[in-house]
N, C-alpha and C positions, 0 to 999 in steps of 0.2 A: 536400595537398588539403583535409584537415580544417581546418588552420589558416586557409586562405583562406575557407572557409565560415564559420568562427567569426568571423573579422574582418568579414565582410560582415554578419553579424547585428548586431555592435556598431555598425557604421557606420549600419545601418538604424535602430537605436534612437536614435543621436545625431541622425539626420535627423528622426525623429518628435519628439524632445524639442525641437529647434529650431523646428519648425513650430508646436508647441503652446505654446511658452513665452509668447507674447503673451497667450494666453487665460487664463493663470494669474497674470500680473503685477498689481500694485495698480491701475495706471491705464492700461489699454490704449488706444492711439491708433488712429485710422482708418488703414488700410493703403493706401498708394499703389502701384499696380501698373502698370508700363509695358507696354503692349501693342505689340509690334513687328509691323508689317504688311510682308510681303515679296511680291515678284512675280518670276516667271521671264521674263527678256528675252533677246533675241538680240543678240550683238555680233560685229563682224568683227575678227579679230586676225591678226597675221602670225606664222607659225610661226618660232620662234627658229632662227636660223642659215640661213634660206632666204628667198626672196622670195615665197613662197606665202602667199596670204591666204585664210583660211577663216572660216566662220561657226560660232559655238558658243553654247550656252545657258548663262546664268549667273543666279544668284539675287541680287537686290539689295533693299536696304531702301528702300521707297518712302514709308513713313509711320510715325511713332511717336505712339501715343495714350497718354494717361494716364487711368487709371480709379481712383477712390477707392471703396474698399469700406466697408461698414458697420462700426461698432465691434463687434469680436467680443463675443459674449455672455459675461458673467461667469458662472462656475460657482460656486455656493455650496457651501462645504464645512462650513458650520455646520448645514445642514439636508439631509436625504436627499432626493434627487429625488422619490422616492415613499416616504413613511414607512411604508407598509403592505407594501412589497415589498423583499426582499433578493435581489440577483442577484450571483452570483459565477462565476468561470471558472477552469477548470484543464484538465488533459489526461486525466483519468480518467473512466471510465464504469462503472457497476455490472456485475458478472459475473452476479449472481443476487440476487433479492429473497427467496429462501428463507433465513430466518435460521439454520436448522440446517445449511445448505450454504454460505452466503456465508463468504468467508475472505479478504477484502481490503478496504482502506480505502474504496474507491469505493462498494462495496455498503454498507459500514457507515455512510456519511454519510446514506444514506436510512434504513436500518434503525434507527439510534439515535434517530431522530426520529419514526418511524412505529410501531415495535413497542417493547415494553418488557419488562424482566426483573423478577425478584423484588426485586433490589437494584441500585444504581447507585453509581458513584464519587462521592465528596464533592468536588464542584467540581474544583479543580486537583490534589487528592491522589489518586494512583493506587493507594494502599494502604489507604485508608479508605472506608467504604461507608455509604450511606443507604438506607432502605427505599424501594421503588418499588411494585410490585404486592403485596408482602408488607407487613404492618403493622410488622414489626420485623426488624432484622438479627439472626439467631440468635446467641446467646452462651450460655455455661454459666450466667451470672448470670440471664438472663431465661428460662431453661428451654428455649430453642430448640436448644441444642447439648448433646448427651449428654456426660457426664464423660469418656468414653473417646474422644471426638472422632470418633465414627463416624456418629452420627445427627443430621441437621439437620431441624428441624420448622419449617415456614413457615406462619404464619397469613395467609391470603389476604384482602385487602381485599374488602369486600362492596360491591355496587352499581356495580361497574365494568362497562362495556359495550365490546365491540369496535366498530370503526368501522361494521360492518354490523349492529350492534344486538344481537349475541348477548351473553349474560351470561358474565362470567368466573367460572370455577369451579375448585376444586382439581383436578378431573379434567382440565381443559385443561392445567394445569401438568404433571401427570404424563404426559399424552399427548405434550406437546411434547418433553419430555426423553427419553421412551422412543422416540419417533419418531427423534430425532436419533441416539441410540445405535444403533438398529437400522439406520438409513440408513447410518451408518458410512462415509460417502464418504471415500476416502483424500485428497481435495483439499479437505476441510473442516476446521473446528476441532474436530470431534467427538473426535479423538484425545485431547484434554485431558479431556473428559467421561468417555470410556471408561477412561482411566488412573485417574482419581479415583474414579469410582463402581464400576467393574467390577474394577479392579486388573489390567487386561490390558496387558502391556508393549508389545505390537505396535501398540496403538492401533486395532485392528480387532476388531469384535464377533464375527467368525467364528473367532477364535483357537483355540477348542477343537474345531473341525471339521477333521479331517484335518491337524492341526497347522498350521492357517492356510493350507493350500495354495490356497484359493480367495479369499484376501483381495483385495478390490477388483474381483473378477471375478464379476459377478452371474450371467452365463450359466453359468459353470463351477460356481458354487455350486448353482444350481437343478438342473443336470444331474447332479451327483454326490452331493450330500448327501441323506441319507434324510429322509423326513418327520418321523421321530422326532427326528433331530438338529436339524432346523430349528425345530421346536416347542420343543425344550429350550433353544435359544439365547434365544428370546423369553421363555420362562417365567423363565429366570434373570435377564433384564433386569427383568422386572416384579416379581420378588421383592425388588428393592431399593427399591420404592416402596410407600407406604401412604397412601391417601386417606381422610379422615374428613369426609364432607359435613356432618354435624351440627355439627362443631367448625370447619368451613371451613379445614381444614389439609391440608397435604401433607408427608409425611416421606420423606426419602431417606436410605438407609443406605449408607455407603461401604464398600469392601472393606478399606480401611486408613485410618488418619488421614492427612489430606492438607492440609498447611498452606495451599497456594494455592487451595483449593476456592472460597472466596467470590470471590476475584479472577477465577477462571475463569467463574463463572456470571454475573458482572456484565457480560459482553460478549454480543454478539448470538447466539452459538451456544447460549446459555442462555436466550434470550428465549421468550416465550409466545405461541402462536397458538391460535385457536379450533378445537377438534377437529371439530365438526360442519361448519364451513366448509371445513376442509382435506379432509374426506371428500367434500364436495360438489364440490370441484375435481378429484376422481378420485384423491386421495392415499390413503395407508394408512388402513384402516378400524379399526385398533386390535386386530385379531385376530392371534393367534399362528400361524394357518394361512396368512396372506397376506404377512407382513412381507418375505419374501425377494424379492417382486416389486418392492419399492421400495429394495432394498439397492444401495448404491454407484451412484446414478442418474447422477451427473455433471450438468453444466449442461443437457445436452440431455434428460435423463430426468426431472428433478423436475417435478412439476405446479405448483410454486409459484415458478418462476423469474421470471415476469413479472407476478405478482399478489401483493398483500400486504394483510393485514387485521389491524391491530394495535389497541392501546389507547392509543397515544401522542398527543402534542399536535398532531401533523400527520398528514394523510392524503395519499396519493399521488394527485395530479390526473392526471398522465400521464407517460409515459416514452417518448421516442423515442430508441432506442439510437444512440450515437455522435453525438447532437445535443444533447439536453437532457432533464432531468427537472424536474418542478415539484411542489412540495408546497403544500397549502393548510391553513390552521388548522382543527383539529378543534373545531367550535363546541359540541360536547357533551363536551369533555374533562372527565375525572372529578375532577381535583384542585381542591379548594375554594380560593377566594381567602382568603389569610391562613394557609394551611398550606404553607409553602415546601418545595421539594425539599431544601434545606439552609438553614442559618441565613443570612438575608439573601438567599436565592435566589428564584427565580420561583414564582409560584402563580397560580391562576385560569386564565383563557383565555390563549392565546399573544398576545403583543403584536405580533409580526410576522405578518401575515396570509398572506403568500405568499413562498415561497422558490423561486428559479429558479436552477438549475445548468446552465451551458452548457459543452459540450466545445469548448475552443479549444486546439488543439495548438501553435500558433505563439506563442512567448513574446512577440515584438514586438507581436502583436495584443492579447494580454492586457494588456501594459504600456500600450498606447495607450488601451484601455478604462478602465484605472484612472486615467490622467491626466485624462481628460475627465469623470470622475465617472459613467460609465455603469454601473459595477459597484462593489460593496462591497469586493471584493478579488479578487485573482487570484494564482495560483501563480507564484512567482518563483524560478527555479533559482539556485543559489548563484553561478554564473558571471556572472549578470546583475544581481546585487545592487548593484554600484557605479553602474550606470545608474539604477536605481530609487531609490537613496539620494539622488540629486540632487533628488528630488521629495518628500522627507520633511520635514515641518514639525514633527513631534513624535516623540520617542523614548521608549519605555516599557520598563521592565524587567519581564520576565514573572514574576520571582520576587518582587520587592518590590511590583510594580504601581505604581511611582512613574514619573511622566512628566515630561519636561523638553523645552523647545523646542530645535529644531535651530538650525543657523546661519541657516536660512531659515524663520523661524516662520510665515510666511504660505503655505508650501507645502501642497499638498492632502492628502498622505498621512501616515499614522502607521505606525511600525514598532515591533513588539514584539521585543526582543532578549533574550539570555540565556535562551533556551528550551532546556533540556537535552534533547537528542534521545535517543530510545530506539529508533533504527533504524540500519541500516547497509547500504550497497550492497556486494556482494561478487561475485566471479567464481566461477561454479558450473560444474564440469567433469564432464560426463556420462561415466560409465565403461562404459556399454553403451547406446548410442543406439538408440532404437526405429526400425525400418525397415519398409517394406511387405513383402508376400510375396516380392517379387523382390529384396529386400535393398537397396532404394533409399531415400534420404532426401535432400531437396534441400539440406540444410545440411552434408552431408559430402562433396560433390563426387562423385568416382568411387567412393567407398566402399572404396578400396584405398590402401595405403601406396605410392603410385606418383608422388608429387609433385603430383598433381592432385586429391587428396582425402585422407581419413583412413578407416581401418576403424572400425566402430561402437565397438570397445573400445579405441580409441586412448588414452584417458585412464585406462585401467586400469593402465598402466605408471607406477609411482611416479616414474620419472625424468622423464617428460613433465610430470607435475604439479609436481615440484620446479623444473623448468626454467621453467615459466610463472610460478611464484612468484618466482624470482630475476630474471626478465626485467622484471617490472612495475616502473615508475618511480613509487613511492609519493609522493615529494615533489612531483613534477610534478602528480600527481593532486590532492593537497591544495591546491596553489597555483592550478591552473587549473580543476579541477573543483569544488573546495569553497571557492574564494575565500580560501584560507589559513586556514580555520576548522576544518579536520578534525583529528582526533587518531587516530593509528594504534592499532589494537587488537591485543593479543598473542595472542588466541585468538578463539573464537566468542563469548565473553562480553564485554559492553561494560564500559567503565570505570565506576568509582563503584558497583560492585555486588559483593555477596558472591561470592567465588571468582575475582575478576579478579586475575591475577598480573602485576604490573608488571615482574618480573624474568624473565618467560618470554622466551626467545630468539625473535626474529622474522626473517623472510627480508628481507635488504636488497636493494636494486636492485643487482644484480651481473651484468653481461652476460657476464663470463668464466665465472662459475659456471653461468649459464644455458647457455652453449655446452658446458660440460663435461657437464652432465646430459643435454642433447640427444644428445651423442655416445654416451652409455650407453643411450639409449632404444631399445627394440625392436632390441636387438643391433646398434646402429650404423646401422640402416636410415634412421632419421629424418634424421640428419646427412648421409647419402649422397644421398637423393632429395628431402628436404624434404617439405612438406605444404601443402595448401590446405583451409581450414575457415572456416565462417562463425560469427561472434560476434553474438549477437542480443540486442536490448533493445527497449523499447517506444518508440513514436513520441512525441516531445515532451519526453523526459527528457534534458536536455543533460548533466547530471552523469554519467549512465550512458553516454551516447554519448562523452563525454570519456574515460571509463575504457576503452571499446572502442578508441578511437583511440590511446590510449597503449599498450595491449597490442599493437595492430597495428604501431605504429611501432617499439617496442622489440624485438619479435621480428624484424622485417625488418632492423633495424640489426645484429643478431647474425648473420643470414644471410638474404639476399634470397629464399632458397628457402622460408623460413618465412612463409607468407602467410595472413593473417587478413583476411577480408572482413567488413565491418560491415553488418548488416541490421537495420532498425527495422520493427516491426510495430505495428498498432493494438493497444491494450491487451488487448482481449478475445481477439484472435487470438494474440498473444504468450503470454498466460497459459494458453490452451488447449494450445498447443504445448509450453510448459514443463511443464505438469502431465502431459502425455502422454509425457514423457521423450524428446521428439523433437529437442531442441536440444543440440548438442554443447557449446557454450559459451553459457551464459545469464548475462547481467549483470543482476542483480536485487537486491532489497533485502528485508530482514526487519524488520518493526516488531513489537516484542514484544506478545504477547497479554496478558501480566500481568508485573508487575515482579519477576522471580525468575530466577536463573541456569538453572533447569531449562527455562525457556521459550526459552533459547538453546541449551543443550546438546542437548536432545531433538530439536528439528526439524533442527538442523544435522548431527547424528551418526547418528541412528537413525530420524528421523521424516520430516517434510515434504520437506526438501531431499535427504535420503538417498534418498527415493522418486523425486523428480524427476531425480536424477542416477544413478538405477539402481544404487545400491550393491548389491553381492552380499550375501547373508546372512552370509558369512564376514567381509566387511569391516565390516558393522554390528556383528557380535559382538565385534570388537576394542574397541568403545566401550560396548556395552550394559550389561555388569555394573556399571561405575562410574556410568553415567547413572542406573541404577535404584537403586543404593545411595545416591547423593548426595541424591536427592529425598526420601527418608524418614529421612535421618540427622537426629536431633533436636539435636545439638550443632553450633552455628554454626561453631566453629573446625575441627572435624573435617570438616564439610561443605565448608568453604572449601578444605581440603587436597585433598579428592577432586576438586574442580573444577580445582585446580592440576594434578593428575595428568592430568586429561582434556585440559587445555591443552597439556601436554607431548606427549601422544599425538597430538593434532591436528597439532602442528608436525612430528612424526616421519612421519605418514602423509599429510598434505596432502589432506584431504577436499575443501577449498575453498581459494581464495586470499582471505584476509581483508584488506580494505582499511582504511578509516578512518571513524571515527564522526563525522558532521558536526554542526556547530552548526546550529540552525534559527532562522528568523525568520518573523514573520507581518506582511505589509504589508496595510493596509486604508485605506479612506477615513476621514477624521476624523469623519464623521457616523455611523460605526458605534459602538455603545455596548455595554458590559458583556462585551466579549471576555475570555476567560481561557484559560490554557494548561494542558491536562492531557496529559501525554506519551503516553498510550495511548488516549485517548478521541477520537472524531470530533467534528465541530462539533455542539453541542447547541443548536439555534436557539431552543429554548424559553427559554433563559436570556438571550438577547440582546435588544437594542432598537436602534432607529434614531432619530437626533436629529430633533426637530421644533421649529421656532421657536414659542415661546409668544406 
């Protein structure tokens, strides 16, 4: 069934390409269309084999007309249709505009253009930084970093205003970070800030209250913690910050030296908002007596989910969820002309005046919009690249930034290749699926091991997890889902990174081993009665849907009683269910927050995905000691060995099913200018331009 659907998509794309080809050729001719006119008439006929004569209706051609259409209008690919507006399409939509809560790329595409941090990444380099709201990047040499590596002092630029005209102050910086730490939402990136600044291994700010018993549960925290305990948490957070208004500085002191600290704060969970504005929206007032009322708010609880007030080069014009969001240039942007973000980079006011992002889930529709020049670019799944490649006139290397003509140099699109990805789609198996009070969950069928569902703890059995790992056909996934451009990973860590072990054993696609493990699962009950479970991913992501279909087909090939049903959900719905640990099988991806193996080991083994898969405390403790030891180990070789050990432990315990690291490409109209690739940054439209004929 899936293969037929996939084939129909390809056929649809070929049909669109055929229809539009004339509009992109060098000398399009008028089109002659034959118009056939028919009529229904009555005829008398003899019934075969009898002498009976009857009257019947038939359709006959009565006239053929020829119509000549106008010459199709040529689309210019040397000049943007509107040089002031950049429009692009993909399948994602923001989950939140609260920078301290947002934790996915769709939100980041808005925030990285509207809100700013103290520092930012240097163009394409994910490990080097330039000052943004701070005057300098702190170093020991410039006095911004203490010799012991604990204290960072940021000199805040003067004269900067937020979009709603408030002045930026060092107090705003301290408030923003304190708010994020105390908000401590389990589905945000604040675990990184908490680890680095507070030294808390659980990633939750309530770690020292009842041994973290109320982590992520604001109602339980408020009901059970004493006022003294709550105030103590807040005061401990504030003790790590010092504001000097006279010197216009803010100093933060870490619990321990933390190598990735600058990389962490360069992303939007470290961005700065205006304190007075946030309070006016009904958010935290900065008092240690009230912070618990804003703890772990979730998307539905934060006051800043749908509003944003930053200092960035763009302002939010409007956001219609699941349809579009629009940014407009900040006409009062603070950066002077001639003082670029980085050498050779942008300065002054934004060149692109308006950015329009539209949610288009169907790949064929996105492709058609790219062909006609209606959009600057659109997301292209790996499986659809061959169809889009036929429309590429220029090929650019993202590393060297050298461009060469394709075999069809007059084609309208440009493709950037050799973009080393820092993300990966994997299969996440929930070891304790959340249910309602009656024990029900729509994704686990009957909720019993009776052949028509699974129990909530189905994947707590190691044999089930190993069976899924053996059953998956990795080579087919790479060829069909990743267009042959994927590379299998031996553990949670990606290739070309400290701690990646090329010699680590991996699960092969082995149906016999899959069957053997299933026979051992749940004391033989799985093999006896089978199961029915739903595998879920987000609408519009063909690569993830391909992974789901492969899992479905390979399990059924082992035993028809092993039934996986595929469900796709809108991104926001899918993400909410995944975060709530309601999905028994989630096919999702991780894009690194900063380029370091800790940012893979921590979320996979004890952090984000451990929470979304409801790992027990005992299961997380299998990995925690090594995760915490590796991140503070100063010797690179010793650190690499610790990550090798973690990789071996992951193979033995199968916390997830690791797939393959894809190559990535960026397709754009040839009138887009100044694109660059940074593996962990979102689109920074301030650095871009659109072609204009002089």
